[in-house]
C-alpha positions as CSV (number, residue, x, y, z in Angstrom):
1,M,-2.1,22.2,-28.5
2,Q,0.3,19.4,-29.7
3,I,1.7,17.7,-26.6
4,N,5.2,16.8,-26.6
5,L,5.8,13.3,-25.1
6,D,9.4,12.4,-26.3
7,Y,10.5,9.2,-24.6
8,N,14.4,9.4,-23.5
9,R,15.7,7.1,-20.5
10,R,17.8,8.8,-18.0
11,K,21.2,8.2,-17.8
12,T,22.1,5.6,-14.6
13,I,25.1,4.0,-13.0
14,N,24.4,0.7,-13.9
15,V,23.9,-1.7,-10.7
16,R,24.9,-5.7,-10.5
17,V,22.3,-7.9,-8.9
18,G,23.1,-11.3,-9.3
19,N,22.9,-12.4,-12.8
20,I,21.7,-9.1,-14.7
21,F,22.4,-5.5,-14.4
22,L,19.4,-2.0,-13.6
23,G,20.1,0.8,-15.2
24,S,19.8,2.7,-18.1
25,D,22.4,0.7,-20.7
26,Y,20.1,-2.4,-20.0
27,P,16.2,-2.9,-20.2
28,I,13.2,-1.9,-17.7
29,R,13.1,-5.2,-15.3
30,I,9.8,-6.2,-14.3
31,Q,9.8,-7.7,-10.8
32,T,7.4,-8.6,-7.9
33,M,7.0,-10.2,-4.8
34,A,5.9,-13.6,-3.1
35,N,2.8,-13.5,-1.3
36,T,3.3,-17.1,0.5
37,S,4.6,-17.7,4.1
38,T,8.6,-17.4,3.5
39,N,9.1,-20.3,5.9
40,D,6.7,-22.3,4.1
41,I,9.2,-23.5,1.4
42,D,7.3,-26.1,-0.9
43,A,5.0,-23.3,-1.4
44,S,7.0,-20.3,-2.1
45,V,9.4,-22.1,-4.3
46,D,6.3,-22.7,-6.3
47,Q,5.4,-19.8,-6.1
48,A,8.5,-18.6,-7.6
49,R,8.4,-21.0,-10.2
50,R,5.2,-19.5,-11.1
51,C,6.3,-15.4,-11.5
52,I,9.3,-17.2,-13.2
53,E,7.2,-18.6,-15.6
54,A,5.5,-15.7,-16.1
55,G,8.5,-13.3,-16.9
56,T,9.6,-12.2,-13.9
57,E,13.2,-10.8,-13.4
58,L,13.8,-10.2,-9.8
59,L,11.8,-12.0,-6.5
60,R,11.2,-10.5,-3.3
61,F,10.3,-12.7,-0.2
62,T,9.5,-11.1,3.1
63,T,12.2,-11.6,5.8
64,Q,10.9,-10.6,9.2
65,G,13.5,-12.8,11.2
66,L,16.5,-15.1,11.5
67,R,14.2,-18.1,10.6
68,E,13.2,-16.5,7.3
69,V,16.6,-16.0,6.3
70,E,17.4,-19.9,7.1
71,S,14.2,-20.0,4.6
72,L,15.3,-18.5,1.8
73,R,19.0,-19.8,2.0
74,E,16.6,-23.1,0.8
75,I,14.4,-21.5,-1.5
76,H,17.5,-19.9,-3.1
77,A,19.6,-23.3,-3.4
78,Q,16.1,-24.1,-5.1
79,V,15.6,-21.0,-7.8
80,L,19.6,-20.4,-7.8
81,T,19.9,-19.7,-11.3
82,A,16.3,-18.3,-12.2
83,V,16.4,-15.2,-11.1
84,P,18.0,-13.3,-8.2
85,L,16.1,-13.2,-4.6
86,V,15.6,-9.8,-2.9
87,A,15.0,-10.2,0.7
88,D,12.3,-7.7,2.2
89,V,13.7,-6.4,5.7
90,H,11.8,-4.3,8.4
91,F,13.0,-3.1,11.8
92,Q,15.8,-5.3,12.5
93,A,19.3,-4.6,11.2
94,D,20.6,-8.0,11.8
95,V,18.3,-9.6,9.5
96,A,19.5,-7.3,7.2
97,D,22.9,-8.1,7.6
98,A,21.9,-11.9,8.0
99,A,20.1,-11.6,4.9
100,A,22.8,-9.9,2.7
101,E,24.7,-13.3,3.0
102,V,22.1,-15.3,1.6
103,V,20.5,-13.8,-1.7
104,E,21.5,-11.6,-4.2
105,A,20.0,-7.9,-2.8
106,V,18.5,-6.9,-0.2
107,R,15.4,-4.4,0.2
108,I,15.7,-2.1,3.9
109,N,13.6,0.7,5.0
110,P,15.4,3.7,6.6
111,G,12.4,4.5,8.3
112,N,13.1,1.4,10.5
113,Y,17.0,2.7,11.1
114,S,18.3,4.4,14.3
115,K,16.8,7.9,15.4
116,D,20.4,8.7,16.1
117,A,22.6,9.9,12.7
118,T,25.4,8.7,14.3
119,K,24.5,5.3,15.0
120,L,22.0,4.9,11.7
121,K,25.7,5.7,10.2
122,E,27.5,3.0,12.0
123,R,24.9,-0.1,11.3
124,F,24.7,1.1,7.4
125,V,28.1,1.2,6.9
126,H,28.0,-2.6,8.9
127,L,25.6,-3.7,5.8
128,L,27.5,-2.2,3.3
129,D,30.7,-4.0,4.2
130,I,28.5,-7.4,4.3
131,C,27.1,-6.3,0.8
132,R,30.7,-5.4,0.0
133,E,32.3,-9.3,0.5
134,H,29.2,-11.0,-0.5
135,E,28.4,-9.0,-3.8
136,T,25.2,-8.3,-3.1
137,A,23.2,-5.4,-4.0
138,I,20.9,-3.1,-2.0
139,R,17.3,-1.2,-2.5
140,I,16.9,1.9,-0.5
141,G,12.8,1.4,0.1
142,V,11.0,4.5,1.2
143,N,7.2,4.2,1.6
144,H,5.0,7.7,2.3
145,G,3.6,6.7,5.8
146,S,6.9,4.8,7.1
147,L,9.5,7.4,7.7
148,S,11.2,7.8,11.1
149,P,10.3,10.2,13.7
150,R,13.4,12.3,13.0
151,M,12.7,12.7,9.8
152,M,9.1,13.2,10.5
153,E,9.5,15.3,13.4
154,K,11.7,17.9,10.9
155,Y,9.2,17.4,7.7
156,G,5.9,15.8,8.3
157,D,5.0,13.2,6.2
158,T,5.9,14.6,3.0
159,P,7.9,14.1,-0.6
160,E,10.8,16.3,1.1
161,G,10.6,13.9,4.1
162,M,10.9,11.1,2.3
163,V,13.9,12.1,-0.5
164,A,15.6,13.5,2.9
165,S,15.8,10.2,3.7
166,V,16.7,8.3,1.1
167,M,19.3,11.2,0.7
168,E,20.6,10.6,4.3
169,F,21.9,7.0,3.3
170,L,23.0,7.5,-0.4
171,R,25.6,10.0,0.9
172,I,26.7,7.5,3.1
173,A,26.6,4.8,0.6
174,V,28.8,7.2,-1.8
175,E,31.2,8.4,1.0
176,Q,32.0,4.1,1.6
177,H,32.5,4.0,-2.6
178,F,29.6,1.6,-2.1
179,N,27.5,2.1,-5.7
180,D,25.3,-1.5,-6.2
181,I,22.3,0.9,-5.0
182,V,18.6,0.9,-6.3
183,I,16.2,3.7,-4.6
184,S,12.4,3.5,-4.4
185,V,10.6,6.1,-3.3
186,K,6.9,4.8,-3.6
187,A,2.9,6.0,-2.6
188,S,-0.6,5.3,-2.3
189,N,-1.4,8.6,-3.9
190,T,-0.2,8.7,-7.2
191,R,0.6,12.5,-7.4
192,V,2.6,12.3,-4.2
193,M,4.9,8.8,-5.8
194,V,5.1,11.2,-8.9
195,E,6.5,14.7,-7.1
196,T,8.5,12.4,-4.7
197,V,10.2,10.9,-7.6
198,R,10.8,13.6,-9.6
199,L,11.8,15.5,-6.7
200,L,14.4,12.9,-5.7
201,V,16.0,12.6,-8.8
202,K,16.7,16.4,-9.2
203,T,18.2,16.5,-5.9
204,M,20.4,13.6,-6.9
205,K,21.4,15.6,-10.2
206,H,21.9,18.1,-7.5
207,E,24.8,15.7,-5.7
208,H,26.0,14.0,-9.3
209,M,24.3,10.4,-8.6
210,A,22.5,8.3,-10.9
211,F,21.4,5.7,-8.7
212,P,19.1,3.1,-10.7
213,L,15.4,4.0,-9.8
214,H,12.5,1.4,-8.9
215,L,9.0,2.6,-9.7
216,G,5.6,1.5,-8.1
217,V,2.1,2.6,-6.5
218,T,2.0,1.4,-3.4
219,E,-1.2,-0.5,-2.1
220,A,-2.6,0.0,-5.7
221,G,-5.4,-2.1,-5.4
222,E,-6.7,-4.9,-7.7
223,G,-9.1,-5.1,-11.0
224,E,-9.3,-2.7,-13.2
225,D,-8.9,-0.2,-10.9
226,G,-5.3,-1.6,-9.7
227,R,-3.9,-1.7,-13.1
228,I,-5.3,1.9,-13.8
229,K,-4.3,2.9,-11.0
230,S,-0.4,1.5,-11.4
231,A,-0.6,3.3,-15.0
232,V,-1.3,6.4,-14.0
233,G,1.7,7.0,-11.5
234,I,4.5,4.5,-13.1
235,G,3.4,5.5,-16.7
236,A,4.1,9.3,-15.8
237,L,7.4,8.6,-15.0
238,L,8.1,6.1,-17.3
239,A,7.4,9.1,-19.8
240,D,9.7,11.1,-18.0
241,G,12.2,8.9,-19.1
242,I,12.6,7.8,-15.2
243,G,12.9,3.9,-14.4
244,D,14.9,0.7,-14.2
245,T,13.0,-1.8,-13.1
246,I,9.2,-1.7,-12.1
247,R,6.4,-3.7,-10.1
248,V,3.2,-3.6,-10.4
249,S,1.5,-3.7,-7.1
250,L,-1.9,-6.0,-7.3
251,S,-3.8,-7.2,-4.8
252,E,-3.5,-10.7,-6.5
253,A,-1.4,-13.3,-7.3
254,P,1.7,-12.3,-7.6
255,E,1.8,-14.0,-11.3
256,N,-0.4,-11.8,-12.2
257,E,1.4,-8.3,-12.1
258,I,3.8,-9.6,-14.3
259,P,2.4,-9.4,-17.6
260,V,0.7,-5.7,-16.7
261,A,4.4,-4.7,-15.8
262,R,5.4,-6.1,-19.0
263,D,2.7,-4.4,-20.8
264,L,4.1,-0.9,-19.4
265,V,7.9,-1.5,-20.0
266,D,7.2,-2.5,-23.7
267,Y,4.8,-0.1,-24.8
268,F,7.4,2.8,-23.6
269,E,10.1,0.9,-25.1
270,D,8.8,0.9,-27.9
271,E,9.7,4.3,-30.2
272,D,6.4,3.5,-32.7
273,S,3.7,3.0,-29.8
274,I,2.4,6.6,-28.8
275,R,0.3,6.2,-31.5
276,Y,-2.3,9.4,-30.4
277,D,-2.6,13.2,-30.9
278,G,-2.7,15.3,-27.7
279,S,-4.4,18.4,-27.5
280,V,-5.3,20.7,-24.3
281,R,-6.7,23.5,-24.1
282,A,-4.9,26.9,-24.1
283,E,-6.4,28.1,-20.6
284,V,-5.1,24.9,-19.4
285,L,-1.4,26.3,-19.7
286,D,-2.6,29.6,-17.1
287,N,-3.6,27.4,-14.6
288,I,-6.8,27.9,-14.6
289,G,-7.9,24.1,-15.5
290,G,-9.3,22.7,-18.4
291,S,-9.9,20.0,-21.1
292,A,-7.6,16.9,-22.2
293,E,-8.4,14.8,-25.4
294,I,-6.6,12.1,-26.4
295,R,-7.8,11.3,-29.8
296,Y,-6.3,7.7,-30.9
297,T,-5.1,7.6,-34.5
298,S,-3.5,3.5,-34.2
299,L,-6.9,2.0,-32.7
300,E,-6.0,-0.8,-30.4
301,S,-8.9,-3.8,-29.9
302,E,-7.8,-5.3,-26.7
303,W,-9.8,-3.2,-24.0
304,E,-7.4,-4.3,-20.8
305,Q,-4.2,-3.0,-23.1
306,F,-6.1,0.4,-23.8
307,C,-6.8,1.2,-20.7
308,L,-3.4,0.8,-19.5
309,Q,-2.1,2.4,-22.5
310,A,-4.4,5.5,-22.2
311,A,-3.5,5.6,-18.3
312,A,0.1,5.6,-18.8
313,E,-0.3,8.5,-20.9
314,C,-2.4,10.4,-19.4
315,G,-1.0,10.9,-15.8
316,R,1.3,13.1,-17.3
317,L,-1.0,15.5,-19.3
318,L,-3.4,15.6,-16.1
319,W,-0.6,17.3,-13.8
320,D,1.8,19.2,-15.7
321,Y,-0.9,20.8,-18.1
322,K,-3.4,21.2,-15.4
323,A,-6.2,19.6,-17.5
324,T,-9.1,18.7,-15.1
325,E,-11.4,17.0,-18.2
326,L,-10.8,14.1,-19.8
327,T,-12.2,12.5,-22.7
328,L,-10.8,9.7,-24.6
329,V,-11.7,8.7,-28.2
330,N,-11.3,5.5,-29.5
331,P,-14.3,4.1,-32.4
332,N,-13.8,0.3,-31.2
333,F,-15.2,1.3,-27.8
334,S,-18.6,2.8,-26.8
335,E,-18.4,6.2,-25.4
336,T,-20.3,5.5,-22.5
337,K,-17.4,2.7,-21.6
338,L,-14.6,5.5,-22.7
339,N,-16.2,7.7,-19.7
340,F,-16.2,5.8,-17.2
341,L,-12.5,4.8,-18.0
342,S,-12.1,8.5,-17.9
343,K,-13.4,8.9,-14.7
344,D,-11.0,6.2,-13.1
345,I,-8.4,7.4,-14.6
346,L,-8.9,11.4,-13.4
347,Q,-10.0,9.5,-10.0
348,A,-6.2,7.6,-10.5
349,A,-4.7,10.7,-10.8
350,R,-6.1,12.3,-7.7
351,V,-7.9,14.7,-10.1
352,R,-11.2,14.2,-9.4
353,I,-13.5,11.7,-7.1
354,Y,-16.2,10.1,-8.7
355,K,-16.3,6.9,-6.2
356,T,-14.9,5.4,-3.2
357,E,-11.0,4.5,-3.6
358,Y,-9.8,1.3,-2.4
359,I,-6.5,1.5,-1.2
360,S,-4.8,-2.3,-0.6
361,C,-1.7,-3.8,0.0
362,P,-1.0,-6.8,-2.5
363,G,-0.1,-9.0,0.7
364,C,3.0,-10.9,1.7
365,G,3.8,-13.9,4.1
366,R,3.2,-11.0,6.7
367,T,-0.6,-11.3,6.1
368,M,-2.6,-13.4,8.0
369,F,-5.8,-13.1,6.5
370,D,-7.4,-14.1,2.7
371,L,-6.9,-10.5,1.6
372,E,-8.8,-10.6,-1.8
373,E,-11.7,-12.3,-0.5
374,T,-12.0,-9.4,2.4
375,I,-11.0,-6.9,-0.6
376,R,-14.4,-8.3,-2.7
377,K,-16.7,-8.5,1.2
378,V,-15.1,-4.5,1.8
379,K,-15.6,-3.6,-1.6
380,A,-19.5,-5.3,-1.4
381,A,-20.5,-3.6,1.9
382,T,-19.1,-0.2,1.0
383,A,-19.7,0.1,-2.9
384,H,-22.7,2.3,-2.0
385,L,-20.2,5.0,-0.3
386,T,-18.5,7.8,-2.6
387,G,-15.6,10.2,-2.1
388,L,-13.6,7.9,0.3
389,K,-10.7,6.4,0.5
390,I,-10.4,2.8,2.7
391,A,-7.5,0.8,3.0
392,V,-7.2,-3.3,3.5
393,M,-3.9,-3.6,4.7
394,G,-2.5,-6.9,5.7
395,C,-0.3,-6.0,8.6
396,I,1.7,-3.1,10.8
397,V,4.2,-3.1,8.1
398,N,1.9,-1.8,5.6
399,G,-1.0,-0.1,7.9
400,P,-1.5,1.8,9.7
401,G,1.8,4.1,8.0
402,E,1.3,3.4,4.7
403,M,-2.1,3.8,4.2
404,A,-1.3,7.4,4.5
405,D,-4.0,9.8,3.4
406,A,-6.6,7.1,4.0
407,D,-9.7,7.8,5.6
408,Y,-10.5,4.5,7.1
409,G,-8.4,1.6,7.6
410,Y,-8.8,-2.4,8.1
411,V,-5.8,-3.5,9.2
412,G,-4.2,-7.0,9.9
413,A,-3.1,-7.7,13.6
414,G,-1.9,-10.6,13.8
415,R,-3.8,-14.5,12.8
416,D,-7.3,-13.4,11.8
417,R,-7.2,-10.6,14.1
418,I,-8.1,-7.3,12.7
419,S,-7.9,-3.5,13.8
420,L,-9.9,-0.6,12.6
421,Y,-8.4,2.7,11.6
422,R,-10.2,6.6,11.4
423,S,-7.5,7.5,9.8
424,K,-3.9,6.8,11.4
425,E,-6.0,6.3,14.4
426,C,-6.6,3.1,16.0
427,I,-10.6,2.8,17.3
428,L,-10.6,-1.1,17.3
429,K,-8.1,-3.1,18.0
430,N,-7.6,-6.9,17.6
431,I,-11.3,-7.5,16.8
432,P,-12.4,-11.1,15.6
433,Q,-12.2,-10.6,11.4
434,E,-15.4,-12.3,11.1
435,E,-17.0,-8.9,12.8
436,A,-14.4,-6.9,11.1
437,V,-16.5,-5.8,7.8
438,E,-19.3,-5.3,9.9
439,Q,-17.6,-3.2,12.3
440,L,-16.3,-1.2,9.6
441,L,-19.3,-0.3,8.4
442,K,-20.9,0.4,11.9
443,L,-17.9,3.2,11.6
444,I,-18.3,4.7,8.8
445,E,-22.0,5.2,9.1
446,S,-21.7,6.6,12.7
447,D,-18.9,9.2,11.4
448,H,-21.5,10.2,8.8
449,S,-24.8,10.1,10.3
450,K,-23.5,12.8,12.6
């Protein structure tokens, strides 16, 4: 049967962020996040320039406190005319207030605001007033695993809870006639991420809201796996016409994320780019499970580009048509290579698990160890394992909460100090980094020898 994958962009309001606009009247914007210490101004400016040269249209910096706000002021002065800057704020509402006077946008996490709904509204309205005065946009960013205790108690760590957390803030903004808001709801689990975004779109539509959306798969990892996982989640939503700005979160230098994001966006914005025949066996439509076959009729010769496009196309087919097997046909590449790619896509879509999944954050100014080197060591030590989800997280903001459903977690706890988790339970706290990989392996082996 032929599958209809026509691309039609969701209609949104337009939001001004510095010298650009986000929304359906404008191209899908590409963004990334610096992984330098924000207080290292020279390194941050150098990295910003590399990201700008690579094509980023927005650039985010972690902003832990007021010192970082002042550092952002200087960074902003040096890259002012290039791209809008976004302050990434967690935990402290007063830091968001201060940052709103310095940069073009502030990202806030509703999970970090007051447990009391009345006080929450008071603090958020105060931020809205500052943003209105300084023409600063707000990104409301909710990640799987970082909901407030109040939302967790009512909904659990679910898509419904994530959407409820966003909507609470959006209703306040609408009441205050503040529209310069972009929303993100992210997860490292692509299935949760897609389900949550779709639910948010449906909920906003029901309440006559049309705010732009930022898409991303958190902690996607690095290398080919990270790219495929990002493409599966982001691609499924872009195929729905959803998404106004995207970030491909890789555990690599941020400038590496930008060409991947650009390839994804260009693929969906080019009306002639969907170049395959899709067929799904009839039993799939009865929710029994079946096989999806993607047969390419106009062939790409670049393997990395083909991986991205195939992953981006397959997510929606696998989820919406309930397929549990996938066959890719492309004479440019060997059957063996295509079979491995099919398995990687199925795993990225959480349809079937073939190997250990590595959930790793991209790092930022909060990370206090060599993230990329650590990921390589963890992978080398655990490559013989199958079916586990192992998270490597730079700091307590991303872990343990945002590693969500990982079986084991390696989480930065301070300068060259690591805490190890079994699920969300801390097993070893603040151990030296040089011991951490060995201790992680011992923990896993101990659990699986019982």
